[in-house]
N, C-alpha and C positions, 0 to 999 in steps of 0.2 A: 446395618443400616445407621445414617449418621440421626446423633441425636443433638438435641439444642440444649444449653445450657445458659439460662437467662442471666449469670455470672460474668459471661464471655461479652455481654453488649455493653461496653465501657465507652468512655471518652466520645468522640465524633460520632462512632457509630449509634450509640444511645440516642442521638438526637435524629440521625436519618431513620432507623427504625421506628422510632416514636412518632416520626412525622408521618409515615408511611400508615401507623394506626390512626393518628389523630385524621389523615384525610378519609379514611374508612366512617368514621364517626362523623364526620362534615359532610359527608355526601347525602346526608338524610336531613339534613337543615335546608333552610331555604336558599337557594343558587340564583332565582332568576324572580323578581317581581312586576306585577301587572297592577294600573290604577288607571281609573276612568269613569267617569259619570257616578262619583259618590262610593267607588267599589274599588276593593284590592284584592289580588288574589298572588300567589306564589307558587313555585314549582321547585323540587329538590333536584340535584344535580343529574339524576337520572332521567329526570325529563327535559333538563336542558339542553342546548345545541350539542352537536356531536364534536367540536371541538375541545370542550371543556371535558368532555369523557376521554378523549383521546389524551389530554393533559394529566388527568387524573389518573390513569391507568400507567403511564409513563412514570408519574412519581410514585405510585405504589410499587411498581415494578425495582425503582431503585432503591426502595426500603425491603423488599423481598430478596435483591441480590445481595446486600448485605447480609441477612438474616442467613443464606444459603453459604456465603462466605465462612461465617461464623461457624455454621455447622460443619463445614470441610466439605460441603457437597458438589464445590466447583473446583477440587485438587485434581481431579482425574479428567476436567473439561478443556479443550482447548480453546480457548476464547481467542478471538480476532484482536483483542486489547485486554490490557490490564484491568481488573476487576474494579479497582477504584477510579480508572477513567471512564469507564462503562457508567458507572453509578454515577458520576459528574456528569457526564452528557446525558443519561436518561432524567436527571433532577431539574440538569439547566433546560433543557427542550422544554419542560413540561412547564418550567417557570415563564419561558419565553410565549410559549401558548397562552398561558393564562393573562398575561400581560397584555398582548394581542389583541384577544378578545374583549377583555375588558373594556379597552378605549372605543372599539367599535360596537359596541354592547348598547349604549345609551340611544333608545329610539322614541320618536314622539310623532303622534298622527293625529289630524283632526278629520273625524268623519261626522258630518250632520251636527257640526258645531260642537261636539263633544270630544274633548281631548283626551286620547289614550297614550299613555307613556309605558314605556319598559324600560328596566336597569337592574343593574347587578343588585345581589342582596349579600345578607350577613354571610352566608357559606361561602360565596366567592370570594370575596374580601379574603374570610380566614384561610382559605384555601390557597389562595395567592402568596399570603405572608409565610404558611407551614412551607411551601414549595420552595420559596426564597430562600427560608432557613436551611432546609435539605440541600439546596444548592452550594450554601456557604460551608456547611460541615463536610459536604462531598469533596469539594475543593481543598479544603485543609487537610482530608484525608490522602488525597491524591499527591499534595504538595508534599506530605510527610514520608508518603510511601516510595518516593525514589521512582516512581514509576515514569515513561517518555512517552511521548506523542508518537504516533506511527511515522512521521515525516522525521522525527529525531531518531529514530532505531535504525531507518534506511539511510541514514546521513543527510536526508534533507538538503543536499547542494550549499551547504553553508560554506563559510570561508575555511573553517576547520576540516571539511571532507577531504580527503585525499585519493586520488584516484588509484584504482588496485593497481600493482605491478605485475607484470606478464615476464615470463624468461624470454630472452633473445630468441630470435628464430636459429633452427639448425643451418651451419654453414653449406651450402650446396659443393659439392665437389667439381673441378673443373672438368668442363665439358672437352672430349676427345678432340682432336683436330679432323675437320671433314676430310672422307676418301677423296683421292686424286679423281677428276672426271676422264674416263678415256678418250671422249671426244676432244677435249682439250689438247691443244698442241703443246709439246714440251719446248721451251724457249731456251733453257739452260743446260740442255743436253747435248753435248759435243759430237759432230756428226763421227758414223764412223771413217775409218783410214782406209784407203783403197789397197787391196792385196797386190803386189808387187812379187813378182816370181825370181828368186835370186840364181844365179848362174850357179853350176857345180864346183867344188873346188879343184885346183890343178893337180894332177898325177905327180907321185912323188918320183923324185929323180932316178934317171935310170930304167925306169919302168915302162913299157910299150903302154901308151896310153889306149892302145887299141881301136884307134879312129881309123877309118878305113882310108887307104892311100889311092890319091886322085892322078899322080904322075907314073912313069916307066920306073 
């Protein structure tokens, strides 16, 4: 079982892991405040809008990944990207959600002449600052680790990417000539010569040729 040594948390990891612990403490402070008709109230992060909870969980998860990496618990885990890149993505997304929700969280309505307003409170502002600091130190970790983005690992189609080379296809042997078609007349074949019988050779001198006599 992996053990955790507090002395291993140094440098940028100290701020990321410490930021996650700080967010856990800040979650119990007032995150959203309401006021109107001479009264005011506030709620903690656990009673705020769901987007704030999502951002909070993302930032805490970034700190938990750093602690797990220091413990060696991720050594045998096949992650889709580098550990420092995942930490940067989680903390950066958490900061972006905190910031976008902060811009749209100021509300004011008037009901029966009474003005009711709602706005972020101290916990929200501190949570945004802590998440932004975690993103900054996560970026420093990613920059110093030498990890690359997935697009850079696959070549990315940039100017330095060279297409893979393949061996040339094998040479096909020459096809044999087609067989002659028996139905096609042969134009270059000489016609057969006509057989002409030859006369027998003459008999030797002084020898009766043995021809039949026709006279007396």
